gemmi code that builds the backbone of each chain (N, CA, C; Angstrom):
import gemmi

chains = {
    "A": [
        ("ASP", (140.547, -52.029, 114.971), (139.493, -52.715, 115.697), (138.241, -51.850, 115.702)),
        ("ALA", (137.100, -52.494, 115.539), (135.845, -51.747, 115.533), (135.562, -51.168, 116.916)),
        ("LYS", (134.950, -49.987, 116.928), (134.576, -49.356, 118.194), (133.378, -50.090, 118.787)),
        ("THR", (133.365, -50.235, 120.085), (132.238, -50.854, 120.774), (131.650, -49.856, 121.763)),
        ("THR", (130.348, -49.978, 121.992), (129.653, -49.098, 122.930), (128.899, -49.939, 123.942)),
        ("GLN", (129.107, -49.632, 125.218), (128.443, -50.369, 126.297), (127.849, -49.380, 127.295)),
        ("PRO", (126.776, -49.772, 127.974), (126.260, -48.889, 129.040), (127.290, -48.817, 130.157)),
        ("PRO", (127.388, -47.675, 130.810), (128.424, -47.523, 131.832), (128.203, -48.382, 133.070)),
        ("SER", (126.949, -48.657, 133.398), (126.709, -49.434, 134.609), (125.394, -50.197, 134.518)),
        ("MET", (125.342, -51.293, 135.278), (124.123, -52.098, 135.374), (124.084, -52.736, 136.757)),
        ("ASP", (122.874, -52.952, 137.242), (122.699, -53.664, 138.503), (121.960, -54.960, 138.228)),
        ("CYS", (122.213, -55.951, 139.065), (121.548, -57.235, 138.918), (121.388, -57.859, 140.291)),
        ("ALA", (120.256, -58.504, 140.497), (120.044, -59.206, 141.761), (120.739, -60.558, 141.720)),
        ("GLU", (121.313, -60.929, 142.845), (121.997, -62.221, 142.906), (121.034, -63.359, 142.558)),
        ("GLY", (121.528, -64.285, 141.739), (120.716, -65.417, 141.330), (119.951, -65.186, 140.038)),
        ("ARG", (119.834, -63.932, 139.652), (119.151, -63.621, 138.399), (120.165, -63.583, 137.259)),
        ("ALA", (119.633, -63.614, 136.037), (120.503, -63.516, 134.873), (120.924, -62.057, 134.671)),
        ("ALA", (122.189, -61.881, 134.345), (122.700, -60.557, 133.991), (122.908, -60.536, 132.483)),
        ("ASN", (122.272, -59.578, 131.824), (122.379, -59.453, 130.366), (123.102, -58.151, 130.044)),
        ("LEU", (124.304, -58.265, 129.540), (125.116, -57.084, 129.266), (125.190, -56.852, 127.764)),
        ("PRO", (124.680, -55.702, 127.295), (124.667, -55.449, 125.857), (125.943, -54.757, 125.379)),
        ("CYS", (126.176, -54.905, 124.079), (127.314, -54.248, 123.447), (126.965, -53.961, 121.992)),
        ("ASN", (127.204, -52.741, 121.576), (127.011, -52.373, 120.179), (128.346, -52.300, 119.467)),
        ("HIS", (128.404, -52.896, 118.296), (129.620, -52.861, 117.472), (129.207, -52.783, 116.023)),
        ("SER", (128.564, -51.674, 115.674), (127.923, -51.555, 114.357), (128.912, -51.520, 113.200)),
        ("THR", (130.181, -51.197, 113.467), (131.160, -51.130, 112.374), (132.085, -52.342, 112.343)),
        ("ILE", (131.692, -53.402, 112.999), (132.536, -54.589, 113.058), (132.762, -55.149, 111.662)),
        ("SER", (133.967, -55.583, 111.388), (134.271, -56.136, 110.072), (134.134, -57.659, 110.117)),
        ("GLY", (134.108, -58.244, 108.921), (133.803, -59.664, 108.814), (134.770, -60.597, 109.523)),
        ("ASN", (136.008, -60.158, 109.690), (136.992, -61.036, 110.314), (137.244, -60.698, 111.782)),
        ("GLU", (136.429, -59.834, 112.349), (136.592, -59.476, 113.757), (135.663, -60.302, 114.641)),
        ("TYR", (136.235, -60.826, 115.696), (135.482, -61.560, 116.692), (135.000, -60.591, 117.766)),
        ("VAL", (133.986, -60.995, 118.485), (133.531, -60.248, 119.657), (134.068, -60.969, 120.891)),
        ("TYR", (134.876, -60.288, 121.648), (135.462, -60.843, 122.864), (134.874, -60.139, 124.088)),
        ("TRP", (134.743, -60.901, 125.152), (134.340, -60.337, 126.432), (135.383, -60.696, 127.484)),
        ("TYR", (135.800, -59.663, 128.189), (136.684, -59.821, 129.334), (136.037, -59.128, 130.527)),
        ("ARG", (136.443, -59.492, 131.712), (135.977, -58.752, 132.880), (137.165, -58.478, 133.794)),
        ("GLN", (137.021, -57.421, 134.575), (138.076, -57.030, 135.486), (137.466, -56.788, 136.859)),
        ("ILE", (137.801, -57.671, 137.749), (137.418, -57.480, 139.144), (138.401, -56.481, 139.739)),
        ("HIS", (137.918, -55.694, 140.661), (138.694, -54.579, 141.201), (140.126, -54.960, 141.575)),
        ("SER", (141.085, -54.182, 141.033), (142.512, -54.346, 141.347), (143.084, -55.689, 140.917)),
        ("GLN", (142.497, -56.285, 139.881), (143.057, -57.513, 139.314), (143.236, -57.325, 137.817)),
        ("GLY", (143.982, -58.224, 137.193), (144.088, -58.207, 135.744), (142.806, -58.705, 135.105)),
        ("PRO", (142.526, -58.311, 133.873), (141.314, -58.787, 133.201), (141.300, -60.309, 133.051)),
        ("GLN", (140.110, -60.850, 132.985), (139.893, -62.289, 132.846), (139.070, -62.542, 131.597)),
        ("TYR", (139.529, -63.455, 130.773), (138.791, -63.833, 129.574), (137.484, -64.519, 129.964)),
        ("ILE", (136.406, -64.171, 129.244), (135.124, -64.827, 129.500), (134.729, -65.703, 128.316)),
        ("ILE", (134.589, -65.111, 127.153), (134.061, -65.828, 126.006), (134.305, -65.011, 124.750)),
        ("HIS", (134.268, -65.639, 123.595), (134.315, -64.896, 122.345), (133.552, -65.649, 121.260)),
        ("GLY", (133.183, -64.911, 120.210), (132.452, -65.535, 119.113), (132.591, -64.716, 117.850)),
        ("LEU", (132.295, -65.353, 116.736), (132.368, -64.670, 115.447), (130.967, -64.391, 114.909)),
        ("LYS", (130.202, -65.416, 114.699), (128.840, -65.262, 114.172), (127.819, -66.029, 115.004)),
        ("ASN", (128.210, -67.225, 115.386), (127.268, -68.081, 116.100), (127.243, -67.745, 117.589)),
        ("ASN", (126.150, -68.076, 118.219), (126.069, -67.934, 119.661), (127.014, -68.944, 120.307)),
        ("GLU", (127.581, -68.559, 121.431), (128.544, -69.411, 122.108), (128.163, -69.537, 123.584)),
        ("THR", (128.518, -70.671, 124.148), (128.281, -70.893, 125.576), (129.464, -71.634, 126.174)),
        ("ASN", (129.864, -71.224, 127.337), (130.864, -71.981, 128.081), (130.450, -72.018, 129.544)),
        ("GLU", (131.344, -72.464, 130.391), (130.977, -72.639, 131.795), (130.743, -71.314, 132.510)),
        ("MET", (131.198, -70.233, 131.937), (131.042, -68.935, 132.584), (129.831, -68.168, 132.093)),
        ("ALA", (129.580, -68.219, 130.785), (128.579, -67.321, 130.224), (128.112, -67.804, 128.861)),
        ("SER", (127.118, -67.085, 128.347), (126.668, -67.277, 126.975), (126.830, -65.962, 126.234)),
        ("LEU", (127.101, -66.083, 124.948), (127.256, -64.915, 124.093), (126.266, -65.029, 122.956)),
        ("ILE", (125.404, -64.015, 122.864), (124.415, -63.973, 121.786), (124.816, -62.858, 120.832)),
        ("ILE", (125.032, -63.198, 119.576), (125.415, -62.220, 118.548), (124.264, -62.103, 117.567)),
        ("THR", (123.845, -60.875, 117.284), (122.747, -60.693, 116.338), (123.165, -61.134, 114.939)),
        ("GLU", (122.173, -61.419, 114.125), (122.466, -61.950, 112.803), (123.295, -60.982, 111.963)),
        ("ASP", (123.041, -59.679, 112.114), (123.815, -58.699, 111.353), (125.145, -58.381, 112.024)),
        ("ARG", (125.402, -58.981, 113.168), (126.651, -58.857, 113.944), (126.910, -57.451, 114.447)),
        ("LYS", (125.903, -56.608, 114.445), (126.124, -55.234, 114.886), (125.985, -55.074, 116.401)),
        ("SER", (125.524, -56.084, 117.061), (125.443, -56.011, 118.519), (125.503, -57.414, 119.107)),
        ("SER", (125.766, -57.463, 120.387), (125.817, -58.751, 121.073), (125.407, -58.564, 122.528)),
        ("THR", (125.121, -59.677, 123.173), (124.747, -59.661, 124.586), (125.493, -60.763, 125.307)),
        ("LEU", (126.125, -60.405, 126.388), (126.753, -61.385, 127.267), (125.757, -61.738, 128.357)),
        ("ILE", (125.544, -63.014, 128.567), (124.590, -63.450, 129.580), (125.304, -64.252, 130.654)),
        ("LEU", (125.188, -63.767, 131.884), (125.626, -64.544, 133.040), (124.350, -65.147, 133.617)),
        ("PRO", (124.148, -66.447, 133.494), (122.823, -67.015, 133.771), (122.362, -66.899, 135.224)),
        ("HIS", (123.251, -67.006, 136.144), (122.892, -66.911, 137.566), (123.967, -66.081, 138.263)),
        ("ALA", (123.795, -64.774, 138.224), (124.833, -63.885, 138.736), (125.031, -64.060, 140.247)),
        ("THR", (126.280, -64.003, 140.666), (126.610, -64.035, 142.085), (127.357, -62.756, 142.450)),
        ("LEU", (127.536, -62.558, 143.731), (128.234, -61.348, 144.183), (129.642, -61.282, 143.579)),
        ("ARG", (130.246, -62.449, 143.352), (131.602, -62.483, 142.803), (131.666, -62.075, 141.346)),
        ("ASP", (130.510, -61.932, 140.710), (130.481, -61.466, 139.323), (130.513, -59.945, 139.238)),
        ("THR", (130.502, -59.255, 140.362), (130.624, -57.799, 140.341), (131.986, -57.437, 139.774)),
        ("ALA", (131.982, -56.690, 138.675), (133.217, -56.392, 137.944), (132.896, -55.410, 136.827)),
        ("VAL", (133.953, -54.950, 136.156), (133.776, -54.185, 134.920), (133.907, -55.163, 133.762)),
        ("TYR", (132.914, -55.155, 132.882), (132.889, -56.068, 131.747), (133.208, -55.297, 130.471)),
        ("TYR", (134.173, -55.817, 129.733), (134.618, -55.165, 128.507), (134.254, -56.015, 127.294)),
        ("CYS", (133.667, -55.354, 126.316), (133.358, -55.975, 125.038), (134.353, -55.416, 124.020)),
        ("ILE", (135.043, -56.278, 123.305), (136.088, -55.836, 122.371), (135.921, -56.573, 121.058)),
        ("ALA", (135.992, -55.829, 119.967), (135.936, -56.427, 118.636), (137.342, -56.425, 118.068)),
        ("VAL", (137.857, -57.603, 117.761), (139.242, -57.711, 117.309), (139.402, -58.984, 116.503)),
        ("THR", (140.378, -58.987, 115.600), (140.556, -60.175, 114.765), (141.085, -61.353, 115.568)),
        ("GLY", (141.922, -61.090, 116.528), (142.460, -62.166, 117.341), (142.642, -61.691, 118.761)),
        ("GLY", (142.081, -62.426, 119.711), (142.141, -61.991, 121.097), (143.536, -62.027, 121.679)),
        ("GLY", (144.426, -62.766, 121.046), (145.797, -62.815, 121.536), (146.609, -61.627, 121.080)),
        ("ASN", (145.997, -60.789, 120.286), (146.657, -59.573, 119.818), (146.441, -58.433, 120.801)),
        ("LYS", (146.985, -57.277, 120.475), (146.783, -56.147, 121.365), (145.306, -55.767, 121.358)),
        ("LEU", (144.842, -55.355, 122.509), (143.431, -55.073, 122.687), (143.212, -53.608, 123.008)),
        ("THR", (142.151, -53.062, 122.461), (141.742, -51.694, 122.764), (140.533, -51.760, 123.678)),
        ("PHE", (140.733, -51.354, 124.921), (139.668, -51.407, 125.908), (138.871, -50.110, 125.897)),
        ("GLY", (137.547, -50.239, 125.855), (136.679, -49.082, 126.043), (136.457, -48.878, 127.525)),
        ("THR", (135.383, -48.215, 127.850), (135.097, -47.921, 129.255), (134.368, -49.059, 129.957)),
        ("GLY", (133.786, -49.992, 129.188), (133.161, -51.150, 129.794), (131.885, -50.848, 130.549)),
        ("THR", (131.299, -51.901, 131.097), (130.098, -51.796, 131.925), (130.426, -52.261, 133.331)),
        ("GLN", (130.175, -51.409, 134.303), (130.344, -51.808, 135.706), (129.088, -52.551, 136.127)),
        ("LEU", (129.223, -53.857, 136.317), (128.100, -54.663, 136.781), (128.184, -54.801, 138.292)),
        ("LYS", (127.091, -54.455, 138.948), (127.026, -54.604, 140.392), (125.949, -55.621, 140.706)),
        ("VAL", (126.349, -56.719, 141.313), (125.400, -57.757, 141.711), (125.109, -57.572, 143.196)),
        ("GLU", (123.823, -57.479, 143.482), (123.421, -57.186, 144.864), (122.520, -58.277, 145.404)),
        ("LEU", (122.460, -58.368, 146.722), (121.599, -59.361, 147.368), (120.136, -59.023, 147.129)),
    ],
    "B": [
        ("GLY", (143.309, -72.967, 131.801), (143.827, -72.083, 130.775), (145.260, -71.684, 131.078)),
        ("ALA", (145.853, -70.999, 130.117), (147.236, -70.566, 130.281), (147.350, -69.557, 131.411)),
        ("VAL", (148.558, -69.466, 131.964), (148.781, -68.591, 133.111), (149.878, -67.603, 132.805)),
        ("VAL", (149.603, -66.359, 133.135), (150.607, -65.306, 133.048), (150.808, -64.771, 134.453)),
        ("SER", (152.047, -64.744, 134.877), (152.365, -64.313, 136.237), (153.129, -63.005, 136.200)),
        ("GLN", (152.740, -62.086, 137.028), (153.359, -60.772, 137.078), (153.925, -60.555, 138.476)),
        ("HIS", (155.102, -59.925, 138.523), (155.758, -59.712, 139.814), (156.534, -58.402, 139.807)),
        ("PRO", (156.478, -57.591, 140.840), (155.695, -57.809, 142.067), (154.245, -57.380, 141.877)),
        ("SER", (153.407, -57.692, 142.835), (152.009, -57.264, 142.760), (151.869, -55.826, 143.262)),
        ("ARG", (152.748, -55.451, 144.168), (152.730, -54.075, 144.665), (154.159, -53.619, 144.866)),
        ("VAL", (154.414, -52.361, 144.582), (155.732, -51.804, 144.840), (155.583, -50.316, 145.141)),
        ("ILE", (156.336, -49.900, 146.132), (156.415, -48.480, 146.480), (157.863, -48.067, 146.299)),
        ("CYS", (158.087, -47.001, 145.576), (159.462, -46.566, 145.360), (159.555, -45.058, 145.532)),
        ("LYS", (160.776, -44.621, 145.730), (161.006, -43.189, 145.886), (161.132, -42.526, 144.526)),
        ("SER", (160.739, -41.295, 144.475), (160.833, -40.529, 143.240), (162.284, -40.494, 142.770)),
        ("GLY", (162.489, -40.725, 141.489), (163.825, -40.697, 140.920), (164.469, -42.063, 140.777)),
        ("THR", (163.903, -43.065, 141.417), (164.461, -44.420, 141.306), (163.787, -45.170, 140.173)),
        ("SER", (164.316, -46.351, 139.864), (163.764, -47.181, 138.791), (163.126, -48.432, 139.377)),
        ("VAL", (162.119, -48.917, 138.716), (161.392, -50.100, 139.164), (161.237, -51.062, 138.004)),
        ("LYS", (161.502, -52.347, 138.260), (161.347, -53.361, 137.219), (160.161, -54.258, 137.547)),
        ("ILE", (159.344, -54.480, 136.538), (158.181, -55.359, 136.683), (158.370, -56.530, 135.724)),
        ("GLU", (158.151, -57.737, 136.225), (158.325, -58.928, 135.403), (156.987, -59.528, 134.995)),
        ("CYS", (156.949, -60.045, 133.792), (155.766, -60.727, 133.279), (156.225, -62.060, 132.687)),
        ("ARG", (155.709, -63.141, 133.239), (156.103, -64.477, 132.776), (154.910, -65.270, 132.280)),
        ("SER", (155.106, -65.935, 131.149), (154.107, -66.907, 130.699), (154.571, -68.252, 131.247)),
        ("LEU", (153.736, -68.863, 132.067), (154.181, -70.025, 132.835), (154.088, -71.339, 132.073)),
        ("ASP", (153.150, -71.474, 131.173), (152.982, -72.767, 130.527), (152.858, -72.670, 129.018)),
        ("PHE", (153.322, -71.558, 128.465), (153.345, -71.442, 127.015), (154.401, -70.422, 126.628)),
        ("GLN", (154.806, -70.472, 125.382), (155.806, -69.535, 124.898), (155.109, -68.360, 124.219)),
        ("ALA", (155.550, -67.185, 124.555), (154.907, -65.974, 124.031), (155.930, -65.133, 123.276)),
        ("THR", (155.820, -65.123, 121.971), (156.727, -64.282, 121.197), (156.350, -62.811, 121.339)),
        ("THR", (155.117, -62.566, 121.708), (154.644, -61.200, 121.880), (153.908, -61.077, 123.201)),
        ("MET", (154.227, -60.037, 123.933), (153.491, -59.699, 125.149), (153.107, -58.235, 125.055)),
        ("PHE", (152.135, -57.848, 125.845), (151.634, -56.479, 125.805), (151.642, -55.879, 127.211)),
        ("TRP", (151.961, -54.602, 127.276), (151.948, -53.886, 128.549), (150.873, -52.797, 128.509)),
        ("TYR", (150.066, -52.784, 129.553), (148.997, -51.812, 129.690), (149.209, -51.032, 130.986)),
        ("ARG", (148.584, -49.862, 131.011), (148.602, -49.031, 132.214), (147.160, -48.621, 132.505)),
        ("GLN", (146.828, -48.588, 133.772), (145.462, -48.228, 134.152), (145.502, -47.271, 135.328)),
        ("PHE", (144.997, -46.067, 135.113), (144.876, -45.093, 136.188), (143.537, -45.305, 136.893)),
        ("PRO", (143.414, -44.818, 138.129), (142.184, -45.040, 138.905), (140.932, -44.615, 138.145)),
        ("LYS", (139.942, -45.484, 138.192), (138.639, -45.245, 137.576), (138.709, -45.076, 136.058)),
        ("GLN", (139.790, -45.517, 135.447), (139.905, -45.454, 133.994), (140.090, -46.850, 133.429)),
        ("SER", (140.017, -46.921, 132.112), (140.181, -48.203, 131.444), (141.658, -48.497, 131.209)),
        ("LEU", (141.933, -49.684, 130.727), (143.313, -50.050, 130.406), (143.741, -49.346, 129.127)),
        ("MET", (144.978, -48.855, 129.142), (145.538, -48.222, 127.957), (146.796, -48.975, 127.561)),
        ("LEU", (146.844, -49.385, 126.297), (148.012, -50.096, 125.808), (149.210, -49.159, 125.782)),
        ("MET", (150.321, -49.618, 126.377), (151.546, -48.828, 126.354), (152.470, -49.282, 125.222)),
        ("ALA", (152.667, -50.585, 125.145), (153.663, -51.080, 124.207), (153.460, -52.556, 123.940)),
        ("THR", (154.005, -52.969, 122.815), (154.044, -54.383, 122.433), (155.474, -54.861, 122.588)),
        ("SER", (155.630, -55.909, 123.358), (156.950, -56.460, 123.627), (157.205, -57.637, 122.695)),
        ("ASN", (158.271, -57.568, 121.920), (158.575, -58.590, 120.930), (159.844, -59.344, 121.323)),
        ("GLU", (159.738, -60.650, 121.408), (160.881, -61.464, 121.798), (162.017, -61.313, 120.796)),
        ("GLY", (163.170, -60.948, 121.272), (164.347, -60.845, 120.442), (164.461, -59.591, 119.607)),
        ("SER", (163.526, -58.677, 119.758), (163.617, -57.420, 119.006), (163.063, -56.269, 119.849)),
        ("LYS", (163.128, -55.089, 119.267), (162.706, -53.910, 120.026), (161.205, -53.892, 120.236)),
        ("ALA", (160.810, -53.290, 121.341), (159.391, -53.131, 121.609), (158.801, -52.045, 120.724)),
        ("THR", (157.511, -52.142, 120.508), (156.777, -51.123, 119.752), (155.932, -50.331, 120.725)),
        ("TYR", (156.138, -49.046, 120.773), (155.454, -48.200, 121.749), (154.266, -47.480, 121.119)),
        ("GLU", (153.229, -47.307, 121.896), (152.071, -46.542, 121.449), (152.413, -45.052, 121.489)),
        ("GLN", (151.668, -44.307, 120.719), (151.903, -42.874, 120.648), (151.772, -42.257, 122.026)),
        ("GLY", (152.730, -41.415, 122.351), (152.692, -40.710, 123.632), (153.402, -41.433, 124.763)),
        ("VAL", (153.847, -42.650, 124.530), (154.564, -43.401, 125.572), (156.058, -43.268, 125.323)),
        ("GLU", (156.777, -42.780, 126.333), (158.208, -42.528, 126.166), (159.003, -43.824, 126.270)),
        ("LYS", (159.657, -44.194, 125.204), (160.392, -45.463, 125.208), (161.614, -45.414, 126.103)),
        ("ASP", (162.181, -44.245, 126.314), (163.353, -44.157, 127.175), (162.970, -44.176, 128.649)),
        ("LYS", (161.727, -43.925, 128.937), (161.273, -43.952, 130.322), (160.741, -45.336, 130.700)),
        ("PHE", (160.075, -45.951, 129.771), (159.498, -47.275, 130.005), (160.270, -48.291, 129.158)),
        ("LEU", (161.300, -48.848, 129.761), (162.174, -49.772, 129.046), (161.588, -51.173, 129.075)),
        ("ILE", (161.498, -51.764, 127.906), (160.945, -53.111, 127.803), (161.995, -54.044, 127.248)),
        ("ASN", (162.151, -55.182, 127.922), (163.070, -56.218, 127.477), (162.344, -57.535, 127.406)),
        ("HIS", (162.483, -58.213, 126.278), (161.781, -59.497, 126.083), (162.828, -60.491, 125.601)),
        ("ALA", (163.667, -60.905, 126.532), (164.860, -61.683, 126.182), (164.586, -63.154, 125.973)),
        ("SER", (163.447, -63.637, 126.452), (163.144, -65.054, 126.253), (161.674, -65.198, 125.890)),
        ("LEU", (161.283, -66.396, 125.520), (159.907, -66.631, 125.089), (158.920, -66.696, 126.244)),
        ("THR", (159.429, -66.588, 127.472), (158.529, -66.661, 128.615), (158.651, -65.467, 129.555)),
        ("LEU", (159.472, -64.492, 129.208), (159.683, -63.380, 130.139), (159.811, -62.052, 129.414)),
        ("SER", (159.010, -61.094, 129.853), (159.143, -59.704, 129.423), (159.235, -58.854, 130.671)),
        ("THR", (160.086, -57.840, 130.629), (160.191, -56.948, 131.773), (159.927, -55.512, 131.345)),
        ("LEU", (159.301, -54.776, 132.234), (159.043, -53.349, 132.050), (159.758, -52.618, 133.167)),
        ("THR", (160.663, -51.723, 132.805), (161.372, -50.929, 133.803), (160.914, -49.481, 133.690)),
        ("VAL", (160.375, -48.977, 134.771), (159.993, -47.566, 134.835), (161.202, -46.825, 135.381)),
        ("THR", (161.833, -46.031, 134.543), (163.058, -45.357, 134.939), (162.751, -43.963, 135.483)),
        ("SER", (163.564, -43.545, 136.441), (163.411, -42.223, 137.038), (161.927, -41.945, 137.329)),
        ("ALA", (161.374, -42.803, 138.144), (159.929, -42.738, 138.395), (159.531, -41.449, 139.109)),
        ("HIS", (158.376, -40.955, 138.753), (157.808, -39.777, 139.393), (156.407, -40.112, 139.890)),
        ("PRO", (155.872, -39.321, 140.802), (154.543, -39.627, 141.330), (153.478, -39.822, 140.245)),
        ("GLU", (153.593, -39.106, 139.137), (152.597, -39.259, 138.067), (152.691, -40.605, 137.365)),
        ("ASP", (153.767, -41.358, 137.608), (153.878, -42.711, 137.060), (153.145, -43.736, 137.926)),
        ("SER", (152.671, -43.298, 139.069), (151.910, -44.196, 139.941), (150.675, -44.673, 139.183)),
        ("SER", (150.545, -45.987, 139.098), (149.458, -46.546, 138.283), (149.413, -48.049, 138.489)),
        ("PHE", (148.473, -48.688, 137.833), (148.345, -50.144, 137.825), (148.863, -50.610, 136.470)),
        ("TYR", (149.921, -51.397, 136.478), (150.539, -51.874, 135.241), (150.179, -53.349, 135.052)),
        ("ILE", (149.733, -53.675, 133.841), (149.237, -55.033, 133.573), (149.879, -55.553, 132.291)),
        ("CYS", (150.292, -56.791, 132.300), (150.827, -57.394, 131.085), (149.874, -58.473, 130.592)),
        ("SER", (149.994, -58.786, 129.317), (149.207, -59.883, 128.771), (150.027, -60.624, 127.730)),
        ("ALA", (149.631, -61.832, 127.463), (150.277, -62.644, 126.445), (149.235, -63.570, 125.852)),
        ("GLY", (149.482, -64.004, 124.641), (148.554, -64.917, 123.998), (149.095, -65.333, 122.657)),
        ("SER", (148.449, -66.259, 122.049), (148.867, -66.705, 120.729), (148.420, -65.699, 119.687)),
        ("ALA", (149.278, -65.447, 118.736), (148.923, -64.533, 117.650), (147.915, -65.207, 116.741)),
        ("GLY", (147.265, -64.431, 115.929), (146.330, -65.003, 114.974), (144.903, -64.881, 115.440)),
        ("PRO", (143.955, -65.229, 114.565), (142.541, -65.104, 114.890), (142.074, -66.185, 115.845)),
        ("ASN", (140.939, -65.935, 116.436), (140.267, -66.936, 117.271), (141.138, -67.427, 118.425)),
        ("THR", (141.865, -66.506, 119.022), (142.693, -66.838, 120.179), (142.280, -65.931, 121.324)),
        ("GLU", (142.862, -66.131, 122.485), (142.518, -65.287, 123.622), (143.784, -64.797, 124.299)),
        ("ALA", (143.657, -63.690, 125.011), (144.771, -63.134, 125.758), (144.667, -63.546, 127.216)),
        ("PHE", (145.809, -63.729, 127.846), (145.871, -64.057, 129.266), (146.606, -62.926, 129.968)),
        ("PHE", (146.041, -62.458, 131.037), (146.571, -61.289, 131.718), (147.245, -61.660, 133.032)),
        ("GLY", (148.272, -60.887, 133.355), (148.869, -61.008, 134.671), (147.971, -60.383, 135.718)),
        ("GLN", (148.385, -60.548, 136.971), (147.573, -60.055, 138.083), (147.656, -58.541, 138.225)),
        ("GLY", (148.632, -57.942, 137.553), (148.810, -56.504, 137.659), (149.806, -56.126, 138.745)),
        ("THR", (150.425, -54.972, 138.574), (151.375, -54.428, 139.544), (150.946, -53.019, 139.916)),
        ("ARG", (150.705, -52.819, 141.194), (150.329, -51.489, 141.680), (151.607, -50.747, 142.043)),
        ("LEU", (151.954, -49.731, 141.266), (153.154, -48.938, 141.512), (152.754, -47.622, 142.170)),
        ("THR", (153.389, -47.347, 143.287), (153.200, -46.074, 143.973), (154.554, -45.401, 144.106)),
        ("VAL", (154.670, -44.214, 143.559), (155.911, -43.458, 143.633), (155.724, -42.327, 144.642)),
        ("VAL", (156.598, -42.310, 145.644), (156.438, -41.310, 146.714), (157.594, -40.295, 146.690)),
    ],
}
model = gemmi.Model(1)
for chain_id, residues in chains.items():
    chain = gemmi.Chain(chain_id)
    for i, (resn, *xyz) in enumerate(residues, 1):
        res = gemmi.Residue()
        res.name, res.seqid = resn, gemmi.SeqId(i, " ")
        for name, pos in zip(("N", "CA", "C"), xyz):
            atom = gemmi.Atom()
            atom.name, atom.element = name, gemmi.Element(name[0])
            atom.pos, atom.b_iso = gemmi.Position(*pos), 0.0
            res.add_atom(atom)
        chain.add_residue(res)
    model.add_chain(chain)
structure = gemmi.Structure()
structure.add_model(model)
structure.setup_entities()
């Protein structure tokens, strides 16, 4: 799996968009970009994944650069409940074993 | 989405005893499940891959005789921490999902093990 790099922490005001970046410059052609989050003392939760095209679901949007070397997870209207550690993972299949990096601790504040 | 249930959510045991943690896929069959361990303020570390009907595959540095994994059915994998010691105190998490590309993993709620 390609190595991913994320900032260790970010703050966001409630109601504003949270944009979480991820670098994956060595990603291979068959690897997807997956995002999971982990709220304190819970198991990780799947958010979204994509290969080349931008993706959107009820939780978030995923923007992948054309060269696929980086991506951004967007939470359009962050709430206090979105405070969590967000993990970006590059892997061929999300149902396979996952290698978690250190992630980004997102803190949403009033 | 699919649900993976882990039990118990918390357990406290005495040093030297064994503890069993269950991981169930509630609405799908999982030929493969994964066990992770997470120490405080650290990320998840893969311990082993649990394979239905065959032996588990352990990551480097994980003692297979200490962390016994059984995957006897398509919906249940168990992790037994044998002869537990305080350093085994950790958050244990299982996951399951469909193999292949363009799939997602579903995680259990995690088990907080405290060895006293």
